[in-house]
Steps between C-alpha positions, in 0.01 A plus 500: 500500500630841405466730803524879490511690829420871501504742791280809522624757748753242619782269393419137586769335714680179402321315780161602351616388153602160642160475671328580168693226321418250776129588508451512124649152472164383643320665209753383242394138555159591352645656185855387439780719370300679227314729742600860568451660839524866592523591868448865592579608856376839621574678827208711629463711814343241727568173322671330209328342202605232255337430166573175316396457135562167323450468124479152356345370181303818443350496850573765761505417870522800732496560873574807710529500880602742776674418827734661753800355313570383146557135584157468661335675205685267257386194700137618479535563124634154428228338713239703313641397162505133600134531615408657164673224305346218706152658495502526122724202425279312255396814310859622475626163374222489242583851372876438493458172314265655247739788440205736492665780698798606291462876546486653845390822658787706630342563837617642824334730748180693434537877470314737735324779312581863578220748566601714202508194269872514416608176339800398709558157351432339166472122487501305177336161497513221244158351433412175334177308477406327826188349646336667801619212722864549386474872569360440851779250568767747386343781710505278809861399438598867478295579810338792322142627535447515124652368175468621141504241220383429145198269522547199273124466449437849357851641432420808711701647786329404828577544868439250779494623858447377854171598660462584870256207542778255398384446143646623174374758254556540128504836322406483130504812281174613346570689176198716427 
């Protein structure tokens, strides 16, 4: 597994880098050597956060956790990723075998809107035809509240989102 470690507002220590390699070895057994992992460590005022993004076979697995120190946050991230993988194991294996997810969304954190509507970040996403179930699976793997995709049934851009009642919603454009 190719591992990239990035520090925001900090420089990760060698001991943290060793801990990352040790912890991500647990995840590497699911994917093998072809996976790519990016670990981003951030120091904030009251805590430290770690974000782990693993890209393999067109699928994106992402987790972000906060804790008093980086090692604890990393441990929580790895546990969360393993839970995601186990929870969706059969669906993920089916998608990876079918090779249906070749293009990925370049996703990271959502952007908070400013009051004066200044665009502070532009995000480009690759879209390819997916079923609604595939889109919901990818949204859950990214741990996002919504996910934009090209619907394979109607070739339109749609959005799936998590509802407060625990269900899922689908936004379909109405061209009048």
